[in-house]
N, C-alpha and C positions, 0 to 999 in steps of 0.2 A: 563419542556423541558431541562432545564439546566444541569438536573442530568442524562438525558437520552444521550445527546450529548454534553459532556463540551467544547471539542473543537471548534466545530462549533459557539458554543453561544458566546463563549470568543472572537472570532475573530470578532462577529458581533458587541459586545459591543465595542472593540478596533477601529473598522471600524467607527461604528458612534460617538464614541469620536473625532478621527482625522477628519471625515467630519464636525463635529460642530465646531471644531477648526479653519481648514482651512476657513468653509464658513465664521466666523466671523471676521478672520483676513485678509481676501480677499488672501489667501494661497492658490492658484488654484492646487498647487503641491499637498499639504495636504489634500485637499478638495476630489481630485481624485482619491489620494491612498485609503482615507478613503471610499470612495463610491466602488472602486474595491475590497477593501478587504469584506465589508457588501456583494456584489453580489458573490464573491467567495464563501463565508460563507454560502450564502442562497442556491446556487448552491450545495455546499457539503451536506447541510443539505437533500435538495430535493433528491439528489442522493444515500442518506442512508436510506430513506424512500421506495425507490424503490423494490418491490419484486425481489429477485433475482433469476434466473433460475437455476433448479436445472440439474447438468451435471449428466447423469447414469454413474456407473460406469463402466470401461471397464471388457470386461470378460478377465482374465488372463489363460494363456494355459501353464501347465507345460511339463515338459521333462518326458517322460517315464521313468521307471528305466532301460530297456533295452538300451536306447540312452546313458544313462551316460557311460556304459561299452565302447563303442568305442572312449570317449575321452582318450586321453594319461595322465597319471598321470605326472605333473610336479615335479621336485627334486630340492632341493635348492641345488647348488654345493658351497663349499666353495673355495675361492680364497686367496691365499696367499699374504699377505701384502707386498708391495715392499718399501724399507725405502731409 
């Protein structure tokens, strides 16, 4: 599991360590942060395992050769630099 999803697994490990340290030392902030990190990592892992919906590619419409003749050609004009 760790090799497939290294970031969520790392976050679960860090969150569990924070929760254990916070729980043993009566640090509710660290305990809450650890639980929130574990919950977020589990949610992220669950989200990664969900099948993604395949969006069909849009059809592309190209201009015909006749329509390109009606577009004027742009020319680059050189301006003199004023000093």
